[in-house]
N, C-alpha and C positions, 0 to 999 in steps of 0.2 A: 283634909283639906290639906292640898297637897302645898307643900312649901316652895317658893320659887328657887331655882334655876341663882344660887350666886357663885358657882366653877364659871356661867358662861362667862367670855370677853366682850367687854363694851363693844358697840361698831368700832369701828374707827373714825376718824374724823373726815370731813373732806378733803378733795385735794386743796380745795380754797382753801376750805378749814386751814392745813397746814401751813399752807404757803404766809395764809394772814398771821398767823403764830409765828413763823421762820421770820415776818419781815418784822414783828414784835421784838423779838430778843435780837435783833442786827440793829437796831435799833438803840437797845437797852447795853449792847456790848462799846458800841461806836462811842457812847456816853462817858464808858470806862468812871461812874462814879459808884458803882456796886463794888462789896469786899469782894476778893480774890475769891472765897470759895463759891460765893454766889456766880463770878460770872463762867467759874467754869462748869458749873451746873448746866448753865444757861446753854452754854457751847456744845456739853453734851447732848441737852434736849435737842440743839440746830441740827447737830450733827445725823442724829435720827432721824429727824425729821426729813433733813435732804436725803437720806437713805430711803424713807416712805417714798417722799416723790419722785424720785428716781424710779422707783421700782411700779409705782401707778403709770408716768408715763412708758417707760416699756411696756406693761401690758396694753398702756395704748395703742402705741406702734404695733403691736404685733395685731392686736383686733383690727386696725385700718389693713396692715399689709391680706389678712384674712378675705374683709369685704374685699377690697379690690382685686384679689386673687378669684371672690367667688361671683365678682360683676365682669372680670373677664378672665374665664377658665383658660382663655388657650395662649394667653400670654403671660408670661412674666412679671411685668407690668404694666400700667394702665398705658395706653396710646400718649404719645406725647405728640406738642406741636414743635414744630421750629419756627420760633421767630426770627426773620432777619431784621436785623438793626436801622434804621432808615438811612439812607445815605449811602450804605453799601451796595447798589445796585450794579450790576456787570453788566 
């Protein structure tokens, strides 16, 4: 019988879960009622969550750029419409 692989890393929480945890931490830090050591641990966790969320957003941005470039291969950017503000007619 095979043993389950205990060396594998658990899947990362979703972006939304990480953001929710970050909001919880911010609320706890804002209260300021915890001992300093616990505040430092929460701060460290928050910084790790921020880094993870930034990485996720950067990857999402790259994915959007790839989708746009495959949709509009002849152009560097998707065509944009110029909208003139109302009342500025020549």
